[in-house]
FIDO-102880 format. One record per residue (C-alpha): residue in one letter; residue number from 1; y, z, x. Coordinates in steps of 0.25 Angstrom, whole numbers, plus 2048, in hexadecimal, padded with zeros to 3 digits. Each point is the difference from the previous one (the first is absolute). Layout:
BEGIN
<atom a,NUM,<Y,Z,X>>
...
//
This chain:
BEGIN
<atom x,1,<63F,9D7,951>>
<atom x,2,<80A,7F6,7FA>>
<atom x,3,<7F9,7F3,7FC>>
<atom x,4,<806,7F4,808>>
<atom x,5,<806,7F5,7F8>>
<atom x,6,<800,7F3,808>>
<atom x,7,<805,7F3,7FD>>
<atom x,8,<7F8,7F3,801>>
<atom x,9,<800,7F9,80D>>
<atom x,10,<7FF,7F1,800>>
<atom x,11,<7F2,7FC,7FC>>
<atom x,12,<7FC,80E,7FD>>
<atom x,13,<7FA,803,7F2>>
<atom x,14,<7FB,80E,802>>
<atom x,15,<80A,80B,7FF>>
<atom x,16,<800,80F,7FD>>
<atom x,17,<804,803,7F2>>
<atom x,18,<80D,808,7FD>>
<atom x,19,<7FE,80F,7FE>>
<atom x,20,<804,7FF,7F1>>
<atom x,21,<7F6,7F4,7FD>>
<atom x,22,<7F5,807,808>>
<atom x,23,<802,80D,7F8>>
<atom x,24,<800,7F9,7F3>>
<atom x,25,<7F3,7FA,803>>
<atom x,26,<7FA,80D,804>>
<atom x,27,<806,807,7F4>>
<atom x,28,<7F8,7F6,7F7>>
<atom x,29,<7F3,805,806>>
<atom x,30,<803,80E,7FC>>
<atom x,31,<809,800,7F4>>
<atom x,32,<7FB,7F6,7F6>>
<atom x,33,<805,807,7F4>>
<atom x,34,<807,80D,7FB>>
<atom x,35,<7F3,807,800>>
<atom x,36,<7FE,7FE,80F>>
<atom x,37,<80E,807,802>>
<atom x,38,<7FB,80C,7F8>>
<atom x,39,<7F3,800,808>>
<atom x,40,<806,801,80D>>
<atom x,41,<80B,80A,7FD>>
<atom x,42,<7F6,809,7F9>>
<atom x,43,<7F6,7FF,80B>>
<atom x,44,<80B,804,80A>>
<atom x,45,<803,80C,7F7>>
<atom x,46,<7F2,804,801>>
<atom x,47,<7FF,7FF,80F>>
<atom x,48,<80D,809,800>>
<atom x,49,<7F8,80B,7FA>>
<atom x,50,<807,800,7F3>>
<atom x,51,<7FC,809,7F5>>
<atom x,52,<808,7F9,7F5>>
<atom x,53,<803,7F1,7FF>>
<atom x,54,<809,7FA,7F5>>
<atom x,55,<800,7F1,7FE>>
<atom x,56,<80B,7F9,7F7>>
<atom x,57,<800,7F1,7FC>>
<atom x,58,<80A,7F8,7F9>>
<atom x,59,<7FF,7F2,7FC>>
<atom x,60,<7F2,7FE,804>>
<atom x,61,<804,804,80E>>
<atom x,62,<809,7F5,802>>
<atom x,63,<80D,808,7FD>>
<atom x,64,<7FC,80D,807>>
<atom x,65,<7F4,808,805>>
<atom x,66,<803,80E,804>>
<atom x,67,<7F5,809,807>>
<atom x,68,<804,80F,803>>
<atom x,69,<7F7,80A,807>>
<atom x,70,<801,80E,806>>
<atom x,71,<7F9,7FC,80D>>
<atom x,72,<804,803,80E>>
<atom x,73,<80B,7F6,800>>
<atom x,74,<806,7F8,80C>>
<atom x,75,<80B,805,80A>>
<atom x,76,<80D,7F8,801>>
<atom x,77,<7FB,7F9,80D>>
<atom x,78,<7F3,7FC,7F9>>
<atom x,79,<805,7FB,7F3>>
<atom x,80,<807,7F3,805>>
<atom x,81,<7F5,7FD,809>>
<atom x,82,<7F6,801,7F5>>
<atom x,83,<805,7F3,7FA>>
<atom x,84,<7FD,7F8,80D>>
<atom x,85,<7F4,7F7,800>>
<atom x,86,<7F4,807,807>>
<atom x,87,<806,80D,800>>
<atom x,88,<7F7,80C,7FD>>
<atom x,89,<7FD,80E,802>>
<atom x,90,<7F1,7FF,7FD>>
<atom x,91,<7FB,7FB,80D>>
<atom x,92,<803,7FE,80F>>
<atom x,93,<7F5,7F8,806>>
<atom x,94,<7F4,7F7,7FC>>
<atom x,95,<7F7,80C,801>>
<atom x,96,<808,807,7F5>>
<atom x,97,<7FD,7F4,7F7>>
<atom x,98,<7F1,802,802>>
<atom x,99,<800,80E,7F9>>
<atom x,100,<80D,7FE,7F7>>
<atom x,101,<800,809,7F4>>
<atom x,102,<80D,7FE,7FA>>
<atom x,103,<802,7F5,7F5>>
<atom x,104,<80B,7F9,807>>
<atom x,105,<800,7FC,80F>>
<atom x,106,<805,7F2,802>>
<atom x,107,<80F,802,800>>
<atom x,108,<802,7F4,7F7>>
<atom x,109,<802,806,7F2>>
<atom x,110,<80E,805,800>>
<atom x,111,<805,7F4,808>>
<atom x,112,<7FA,7F6,7F7>>
<atom x,113,<806,807,7F4>>
<atom x,114,<80E,801,806>>
<atom x,115,<7FF,7F1,803>>
<atom x,116,<7FF,7FC,7F2>>
<atom x,117,<809,80A,7F9>>
<atom x,118,<80B,80A,800>>
<atom x,119,<7FB,80E,805>>
<atom x,120,<807,80D,800>>
<atom x,121,<7F8,80B,806>>
<atom x,122,<804,80F,802>>
<atom x,123,<7F7,80A,807>>
<atom x,124,<800,80F,805>>
<atom x,125,<7F6,807,808>>
<atom x,126,<7FA,80D,7FD>>
<atom x,127,<807,807,80C>>
<atom x,128,<80D,802,7F7>>
<atom x,129,<809,7F6,807>>
<atom x,130,<809,7F7,7FA>>
<atom x,131,<7FB,7F4,7F8>>
<atom x,132,<803,7F2,804>>
<atom x,133,<801,7F2,7F9>>
<atom x,134,<7FF,7F1,803>>
<atom x,135,<803,7F4,7F8>>
<atom x,136,<7F9,7F3,804>>
<atom x,137,<802,7F2,7FA>>
<atom x,138,<7F7,7F4,803>>
<atom x,139,<7FB,808,80D>>
<atom x,140,<80E,802,805>>
<atom x,141,<805,80F,801>>
<atom x,142,<80D,801,7F9>>
<atom x,143,<803,80F,801>>
<atom x,144,<7FA,80D,806>>
<atom x,145,<806,80D,7FC>>
<atom x,146,<7FE,80F,7FE>>
<atom x,147,<7FC,802,7F1>>
<atom x,148,<7FD,80C,7F7>>
<atom x,149,<7F1,801,7FD>>
<atom x,150,<7F5,809,7FC>>
<atom x,151,<7F4,801,80A>>
<atom x,152,<7F8,7F3,800>>
<atom x,153,<803,7F1,7FE>>
<atom x,154,<807,7F8,7F5>>
<atom x,155,<7FF,7F1,801>>
<atom x,156,<806,7F7,7F6>>
<atom x,157,<7FD,7F1,800>>
<atom x,158,<809,7F7,7F8>>
<atom x,159,<801,7F1,7FE>>
<atom x,160,<7F2,7FD,805>>
<atom x,161,<7FE,7F2,804>>
<atom x,162,<80F,7FC,7FE>>
<atom x,163,<800,7F8,80C>>
<atom x,164,<7F2,7FA,7FE>>
<atom x,165,<801,7FA,7F2>>
<atom x,166,<7F3,7F8,802>>
<atom x,167,<7F9,80D,800>>
<atom x,168,<806,804,7F2>>
<atom x,169,<7FA,7F3,7FA>>
<atom x,170,<7F2,805,803>>
<atom x,171,<802,80E,7F9>>
<atom x,172,<7F9,803,7F3>>
<atom x,173,<807,804,7F3>>
<atom x,174,<807,80E,801>>
<atom x,175,<7F5,807,7F8>>
<atom x,176,<7F5,7FB,809>>
<atom x,177,<808,804,80D>>
<atom x,178,<802,80E,7FA>>
<atom x,179,<7F1,801,7FC>>
<atom x,180,<7FD,7FC,80E>>
<atom x,181,<809,80B,806>>
<atom x,182,<7FB,80A,7F6>>
<atom x,183,<7F1,7FE,804>>
<atom x,184,<804,800,80F>>
<atom x,185,<807,80E,7FF>>
<atom x,186,<7F5,805,7F7>>
<atom x,187,<7F6,7FC,80A>>
<atom x,188,<808,807,80B>>
<atom x,189,<801,80C,7F8>>
<atom x,190,<7F1,800,7FE>>
<atom x,191,<7FE,7FF,80F>>
<atom x,192,<809,80C,802>>
<atom x,193,<7FE,80A,7F5>>
<atom x,194,<807,80B,808>>
<atom x,195,<80D,7F9,7FF>>
<atom x,196,<808,800,7F3>>
<atom x,197,<804,7F2,7FD>>
<atom x,198,<80A,7FB,7F5>>
<atom x,199,<803,7F2,7FC>>
<atom x,200,<80C,7FB,7F8>>
<atom x,201,<801,7F2,7FB>>
<atom x,202,<80D,7FC,7FA>>
<atom x,203,<804,80E,7FD>>
<atom x,204,<7F2,803,7F9>>
<atom x,205,<7F6,80A,806>>
<atom x,206,<7F3,7F8,802>>
<atom x,207,<7F8,80C,805>>
<atom x,208,<801,80D,808>>
<atom x,209,<7F5,806,808>>
<atom x,210,<7FF,80F,802>>
<atom x,211,<7FE,800,80F>>
<atom x,212,<7F6,80C,7FF>>
<atom x,213,<7F5,7F9,808>>
<atom x,214,<7F7,7FF,7F5>>
<atom x,215,<7FB,7F1,7FE>>
<atom x,216,<7FC,801,7F2>>
<atom x,217,<80E,805,7FC>>
<atom x,218,<806,7F5,807>>
<atom x,219,<7F7,7F6,7FA>>
<atom x,220,<804,806,7F2>>
<atom x,221,<80F,7FE,803>>
<atom x,222,<7FD,7F1,805>>
<atom x,223,<7F6,7FD,7F5>>
<atom x,224,<7FF,80A,7F5>>
<atom x,225,<7F9,80D,7FD>>
<atom x,226,<7F4,7FB,7F8>>
<atom x,227,<7FC,7F6,80B>>
<atom x,228,<802,80A,80B>>
<atom x,229,<7F7,80A,7F9>>
<atom x,230,<7F5,7F6,7FF>>
<atom x,231,<800,7FC,80F>>
<atom x,232,<7F5,805,808>>
<atom x,233,<802,807,80E>>
<atom x,234,<7FB,7FA,80D>>
<atom x,235,<7FE,80B,80A>>
<atom x,236,<7F9,7FB,80D>>
<atom x,237,<803,803,80E>>
<atom x,238,<807,7F3,803>>
<atom x,239,<803,7FB,7F2>>
<atom x,240,<808,808,7F5>>
<atom x,241,<807,7FC,7F3>>
<atom x,242,<7FE,7FC,7F2>>
<atom x,243,<7F8,7F5,7F9>>
<atom x,244,<7FE,7FD,7F1>>
<atom x,245,<7F4,802,7F8>>
<atom x,246,<7F9,7F3,7FC>>
<atom x,247,<806,800,7F2>>
<atom x,248,<80E,800,806>>
<atom x,249,<804,7F2,806>>
<atom x,250,<80A,7F6,801>>
<atom x,251,<801,7F0,800>>
<atom x,252,<804,7FF,80F>>
<atom x,253,<7FD,806,80D>>
<atom x,254,<80F,805,802>>
<atom x,255,<7FC,80E,7FC>>
<atom x,256,<7F7,802,80C>>
<atom x,257,<809,807,80A>>
<atom x,258,<7FB,802,80E>>
<atom x,259,<806,808,80B>>
<atom x,260,<7FC,801,80F>>
<atom x,261,<806,80B,807>>
<atom x,262,<80B,801,7F6>>
<atom x,263,<803,7F1,801>>
<atom x,264,<7FF,7F8,7F3>>
<atom x,265,<7F8,7F4,804>>
<atom x,266,<7FB,7F3,7F9>>
<atom x,267,<7F1,7FE,804>>
<atom x,268,<7F7,7F7,7F7>>
<atom x,269,<7F3,805,806>>
<atom x,270,<804,80F,7FE>>
<atom x,271,<804,7FD,7F2>>
<atom x,272,<7F3,7F9,7FE>>
<atom x,273,<7F9,80D,806>>
<atom x,274,<806,808,7F4>>
<atom x,275,<7FB,7F5,7F6>>
<atom x,276,<7F2,800,806>>
<atom x,277,<7FF,80F,7FD>>
<atom x,278,<802,7FC,7F1>>
<atom x,279,<7F4,7F6,800>>
<atom x,280,<7F9,800,7F3>>
<atom x,281,<80B,80A,7FA>>
<atom x,282,<80B,7F7,7FC>>
<atom x,283,<802,7F3,7F8>>
<atom x,284,<802,7F3,808>>
<atom x,285,<80F,7FD,803>>
<atom x,286,<804,80E,7FE>>
<atom x,287,<804,809,80C>>
<atom x,288,<801,80F,802>>
<atom x,289,<80D,808,803>>
<atom x,290,<7FF,807,80E>>
<atom x,291,<809,807,809>>
<atom x,292,<7F8,803,80D>>
<atom x,293,<805,805,80E>>
<atom x,294,<7F7,7FD,80C>>
<atom x,295,<801,808,80D>>
<atom x,296,<7FD,7F7,80C>>
<atom x,297,<802,802,80E>>
<atom x,298,<80D,7F9,804>>
<atom x,299,<7F9,7FA,80C>>
<atom x,300,<7F6,7F9,7F7>>
<atom x,301,<80A,7F9,7F7>>
<atom x,302,<80B,7F5,804>>
<atom x,303,<80C,801,7F7>>
<atom x,304,<808,7F6,808>>
<atom x,305,<7FB,7F4,7F9>>
<atom x,306,<80B,7FB,7F7>>
<atom x,307,<80F,802,800>>
<atom x,308,<7FF,807,7F3>>
<atom x,309,<7F5,809,805>>
<atom x,310,<7F8,7FE,7F3>>
<atom x,311,<7F4,7FB,807>>
<atom x,312,<7F7,808,80A>>
<atom x,313,<7F4,7FD,808>>
<atom x,314,<7F4,80A,803>>
<atom x,315,<7F8,801,80C>>
<atom x,316,<7F4,803,7F7>>
<atom x,317,<803,7FB,7F2>>
<atom x,318,<7F2,801,7FC>>
<atom x,319,<800,80F,802>>
<atom x,320,<80D,802,7F8>>
<atom x,321,<7FB,7F7,7F5>>
<atom x,322,<7F3,808,7FF>>
<atom x,323,<807,80E,800>>
<atom x,324,<80A,7FB,7F5>>
<atom x,325,<7F5,7FA,7F7>>
<atom x,326,<7F7,80D,802>>
<atom x,327,<80C,809,7FD>>
<atom x,328,<803,7F9,7F3>>
<atom x,329,<7F1,7FF,7FC>>
<atom x,330,<7FF,80F,802>>
<atom x,331,<80C,803,7F7>>
<atom x,332,<7FB,7F7,7F5>>
<atom x,333,<7F3,808,7FF>>
<atom x,334,<80A,80B,7FA>>
<atom x,335,<804,7F5,7F5>>
<atom x,336,<800,806,7F2>>
<atom x,337,<7F8,7FA,7F4>>
<atom x,338,<806,7F7,7F6>>
<atom x,339,<803,808,7F3>>
<atom x,340,<805,7FC,7F2>>
<atom x,341,<80C,809,7FC>>
<atom x,342,<809,800,7F4>>
<atom x,343,<80D,7FA,802>>
<atom x,344,<80D,809,7FF>>
<atom x,345,<805,7F8,7F5>>
<atom x,346,<7F5,800,7F7>>
<atom x,347,<7F1,800,7FE>>
<atom x,348,<7FD,7F3,807>>
<atom x,349,<7F7,801,80C>>
<atom x,350,<804,7FB,80E>>
<atom x,351,<7F8,7FF,80D>>
<atom x,352,<804,80A,80B>>
<atom x,353,<7FA,807,80C>>
<atom x,354,<7FC,80E,800>>
<atom x,355,<7FB,80B,809>>
<atom x,356,<7F0,800,801>>
<atom x,357,<7FA,808,7F5>>
<atom x,358,<7FC,80D,808>>
<atom x,359,<7F2,805,7FE>>
<atom x,360,<805,80E,803>>
<atom x,361,<80A,800,7F5>>
<atom x,362,<7FD,808,7F3>>
<atom x,363,<7FA,7F7,7F7>>
<atom x,364,<7F5,800,7F5>>
<atom x,365,<7F2,800,806>>
<atom x,366,<7F9,7F3,7FE>>
<atom x,367,<7F3,801,7F8>>
<atom x,368,<7F3,7FE,809>>
<atom x,369,<7F4,7F8,7FD>>
<atom x,370,<7F9,80D,7FC>>
<atom x,371,<80A,803,7F6>>
<atom x,372,<7FF,7F3,7F9>>
<atom x,373,<80C,7F9,806>>
<atom x,374,<800,7F3,808>>
<atom x,375,<7FD,800,80F>>
<atom x,376,<80C,804,809>>
<atom x,377,<803,7F6,80B>>
<atom x,378,<806,807,80C>>
<atom x,379,<809,7FA,80A>>
<atom x,380,<7FE,802,80F>>
<atom x,381,<807,80C,806>>
<atom x,382,<80B,7F5,805>>
<atom x,383,<800,7F8,7F4>>
<atom x,384,<80C,7FD,7F9>>
<atom x,385,<7F9,800,7F2>>
<atom x,386,<7FE,80E,7F9>>
<atom x,387,<7F2,803,7FA>>
<atom x,388,<7FD,7F6,7F4>>
<atom x,389,<7F7,802,7F4>>
<atom x,390,<7FC,7F3,7FA>>
<atom x,391,<803,7FF,7F1>>
<atom x,392,<7FE,7F1,7FD>>
<atom x,393,<805,7F2,800>>
<atom x,394,<80C,7FB,7F9>>
<atom x,395,<803,7F1,7FC>>
<atom x,396,<7F4,7FC,809>>
<atom x,397,<80A,801,80C>>
<atom x,398,<804,80E,802>>
<atom x,399,<7F8,80C,804>>
<atom x,400,<805,80D,7F9>>
<atom x,401,<7FE,80D,808>>
<atom x,402,<805,80E,800>>
<atom x,403,<806,808,80C>>
<atom x,404,<805,80E,801>>
<atom x,405,<80B,800,7F5>>
<atom x,406,<801,7F1,7FF>>
<atom x,407,<7FA,7F3,7FA>>
<atom x,408,<7FD,7F5,80A>>
<atom x,409,<7FF,7F1,7FD>>
<atom x,410,<7F9,7F8,80B>>
<atom x,411,<801,7F0,800>>
<atom x,412,<7F1,7FD,802>>
<atom x,413,<803,7F3,807>>
<atom x,414,<80A,805,80A>>
<atom x,415,<7F8,80C,802>>
<atom x,416,<7F3,7F8,803>>
<atom x,417,<808,7F7,809>>
<atom x,418,<805,80B,808>>
<atom x,419,<7F2,805,802>>
<atom x,420,<7FA,7F3,804>>
<atom x,421,<80C,7FD,809>>
<atom x,422,<7FE,80C,808>>
<atom x,423,<7F1,7FE,801>>
<atom x,424,<801,7F1,804>>
<atom x,425,<80B,803,80A>>
<atom x,426,<7F8,80B,806>>
<atom x,427,<7F4,7F6,802>>
<atom x,428,<809,7F5,806>>
<atom x,429,<806,809,80A>>
<atom x,430,<7F3,806,804>>
<atom x,431,<7F9,7F2,801>>
<atom x,432,<7F6,804,7F5>>
<atom x,433,<7FE,7F4,7F7>>
<atom x,434,<7F9,803,7F2>>
<atom x,435,<7FA,7F4,7FA>>
<atom x,436,<7F6,7FC,7F5>>
<atom x,437,<7F8,7F4,7FE>>
<atom x,438,<804,7F8,7F4>>
<atom x,439,<7F5,7FE,7F5>>
<atom x,440,<803,7F1,800>>
<atom x,441,<809,7F9,80B>>
<atom x,442,<80E,7FD,7FC>>
<atom x,443,<806,7F2,803>>
<atom x,444,<80F,801,802>>
<atom x,445,<809,7F4,801>>
<atom x,446,<80B,801,809>>
<atom x,447,<80C,7F8,806>>
<atom x,448,<7FF,7FA,80E>>
<atom x,449,<809,80B,806>>
<atom x,450,<7F7,80B,7FA>>
<atom x,451,<7F4,7F9,805>>
<atom x,452,<806,801,80E>>
<atom x,453,<804,80E,7FE>>
<atom x,454,<7F1,803,7FC>>
<atom x,455,<7FB,7FA,80D>>
<atom x,456,<80A,806,809>>
<atom x,457,<7FF,80E,7FA>>
<atom x,458,<7F1,801,7FD>>
<atom x,459,<7FE,80D,808>>
<atom x,460,<80C,807,7F9>>
<atom x,461,<7FA,7FB,7F2>>
<atom x,462,<7F3,806,804>>
<atom x,463,<806,80D,804>>
<atom x,464,<806,800,7F2>>
<atom x,465,<7F2,7FE,7FA>>
<atom x,466,<801,7F1,7FD>>
<atom x,467,<7F4,7F7,805>>
<atom x,468,<7FF,7F1,7FE>>
<atom x,469,<800,7F3,806>>
<atom x,470,<806,7F2,7FD>>
<atom x,471,<7F9,7F8,7F5>>
<atom x,472,<807,7F3,800>>
<atom x,473,<80E,7FC,805>>
<atom x,474,<808,809,7F7>>
<atom x,475,<7F6,80A,7FB>>
<atom x,476,<7FA,80D,805>>
<atom x,477,<7F3,807,7FB>>
<atom x,478,<801,80F,800>>
<atom x,479,<7F4,808,802>>
<atom x,480,<805,80E,801>>
<atom x,481,<80D,807,7FC>>
<atom x,482,<806,80E,801>>
<atom x,483,<7F8,80B,7F9>>
<atom x,484,<80B,805,7F8>>
<atom x,485,<804,7F3,7FA>>
<atom x,486,<7FB,7FB,7F3>>
<atom x,487,<7F9,7F3,801>>
<atom x,488,<809,7F9,7F6>>
<atom x,489,<80C,802,809>>
<atom x,490,<7FA,7FC,80D>>
<atom x,491,<805,7F1,800>>
<atom x,492,<80E,804,7FC>>
<atom x,493,<802,80A,80B>>
<atom x,494,<7FA,7F7,80B>>
<atom x,495,<80A,7F5,7FB>>
<atom x,496,<80C,80A,802>>
<atom x,497,<7FB,805,80D>>
<atom x,498,<7FF,7F2,806>>
<atom x,499,<80D,7FD,7FB>>
<atom x,500,<805,80C,807>>
<atom x,501,<7F9,7FD,80D>>
<atom x,502,<805,7F2,800>>
<atom x,503,<80E,806,801>>
<atom x,504,<7FD,806,80E>>
<atom x,505,<804,80E,7FD>>
<atom x,506,<7FE,80A,80B>>
<atom x,507,<7F3,808,800>>
<atom x,508,<807,80E,7FD>>
<atom x,509,<807,7FA,7F4>>
<atom x,510,<7F4,7F9,7FB>>
<atom x,511,<7F8,80C,801>>
<atom x,512,<808,808,7F6>>
<atom x,513,<803,7F5,7F7>>
<atom x,514,<7F1,7FB,800>>
<atom x,515,<7FC,80E,7FC>>
<atom x,516,<80A,801,7F5>>
<atom x,517,<7FC,7F2,7FB>>
<atom x,518,<7F2,804,800>>
<atom x,519,<802,80D,7F9>>
<atom x,520,<809,7FA,7F5>>
<atom x,521,<7F5,7F5,7FC>>
<atom x,522,<7F5,80A,801>>
<atom x,523,<806,80C,7F8>>
<atom x,524,<7FC,803,7F2>>
<atom x,525,<80A,7F8,7F7>>
<atom x,526,<80A,806,7F7>>
<atom x,527,<7F9,7FF,7F2>>
<atom x,528,<7F2,802,805>>
<atom x,529,<7F9,80C,7F9>>
<atom x,530,<7FB,80B,809>>
<atom x,531,<7F5,80A,7FE>>
<atom x,532,<804,80F,802>>
<atom x,533,<7F7,800,80C>>
<atom x,534,<807,7F4,806>>
<atom x,535,<80E,806,7FD>>
<atom x,536,<7FD,80D,806>>
<atom x,537,<7FB,7F9,80D>>
<atom x,538,<80C,7F8,800>>
<atom x,539,<809,80C,7FF>>
<atom x,540,<7F8,807,80B>>
<atom x,541,<801,7F4,809>>
<atom x,542,<80F,7FF,7FE>>
<atom x,543,<802,80F,803>>
<atom x,544,<7F9,7FD,80E>>
<atom x,545,<809,7F5,804>>
<atom x,546,<80C,802,80A>>
<atom x,547,<80A,7FA,7F6>>
<atom x,548,<7FC,802,7F2>>
<atom x,549,<80D,7FF,7F9>>
<atom x,550,<801,7F1,801>>
<atom x,551,<7F8,7F3,802>>
<atom x,552,<801,7F8,80C>>
<atom x,553,<80B,7F7,7FA>>
<atom x,554,<809,80D,7FD>>
<atom x,555,<7FE,802,7F1>>
<atom x,556,<7FD,80E,7FC>>
<atom x,557,<7F2,804,7FC>>
<atom x,558,<803,80D,7FA>>
<atom x,559,<80A,806,7F6>>
<atom x,560,<802,80E,7FD>>
<atom x,561,<805,806,7F3>>
<atom x,562,<802,80F,802>>
<atom x,563,<7FE,80A,7F5>>
<atom x,564,<80F,804,800>>
<atom x,565,<804,7F2,7FE>>
<atom x,566,<7F6,7FF,7F5>>
<atom x,567,<806,80C,7F9>>
<atom x,568,<80E,7FA,801>>
<atom x,569,<7FB,7F3,7FA>>
<atom x,570,<7F9,808,7F4>>
<atom x,571,<80C,80A,800>>
<atom x,572,<7F7,80B,802>>
<atom x,573,<805,80D,807>>
//
């Protein structure tokens, strides 16, 4: 329907905007930068069933953007209509919207692009008919004509934002805009590994995916082969994809890529679900790499939230969150151990991850206690650690052990921290406090906010094992403390806990952070001498934990130096 353009009557202040103005405003919601144009055109190609999509960009997208696909194409009667606002082949009724499965459906993208650029589109359907082309400038159809074309669609967008110069002022430097486009196309390729993507920027091939349907091969094309090889597979009923092992991380969340029913979404809570699976396995302010596809009943997700379709809402977000976190956690149980290897350029050592040392592989038999050797510490059947034979302590901080065909170094503080963290967390989650009376009460001086936190959270502190009462306006007299904690560290830990409680953290976050804090301050210090019996017990306890390869703060507990690497370092055959 043509938008009426009515002049103002005397005294009238409200009028219907001219079509060109309304289209320009609407275009600003959908097309805010060149990458948005690429996104909309590529998603249309995916919806058209393309098996190959080529993207070419010149001048950071301001000069030209070209997307070519071999999809179903558009007939001559459809191609001009496709650039009208709210024109779409994806749905016919509101009922269709409730179960939409295509990436596009609003009928705004092509009209918005054509409103702020010059567009040349040529398309041909798969029925073998003649191709057809249109040229549009600032939303106005200039020409429509038959045109020679292979099957599929080619859309060329030139002089983007030429008629909205204010938009150009807000674009970033060309290198930045190109990087945004490259990341966007890479994400779309990762979400559609069965489609062969290629991206050219200023005549240079940025990447090309094979379109074989194998996600790892696609990941290798977008990132690199070494990173792709290290990724862990996620294979659950509703969640599939790849996530990085704990040692592989980045400084931002940009590499956590989540798809819902094939749609790339931005969802803070789901990204947090992925991060939650790495609790205790990564360092603070470091984030994993992930490409995860969720299968959700279309009736259970609302995709019509934002004009760019970047945001969605779930009817049961909690269930989706739990399924995603659980799938990532299960995959991380496959994570390999940390291993020292010689670098390719020389004898220097570098930290890498390697497959878990298999107890079934051919390896020298470890001495048993009866044969005069040390005691062998066996990991559980599901443990990530191989059987370890304690050898000794090195530099009052590292435990040296022997595994099948490997030497193992264990950071005694990080290892004990992991053991205590699991033990404390289990007690807290089960509501089983473990407390011991202090030989002499400890008087702890506190700030007013800490005293208030002590009074407000007395029950929580007792659950942790702390028992005490006010002893003056700014002093607390402690009579009992957690059983695992050395008496000399009790006051410091309580001070830190009350500071944390004064910050009003949520119970769930408080639970894990509290366990990590108590474990850190209760663990054996780096530099403390250990008896052989204590060291063996520590190795045994570490092997029994769920995540023995790192402490609660993400630092590695164990390094492995395989025999073949030792031979290489010593230049032995």
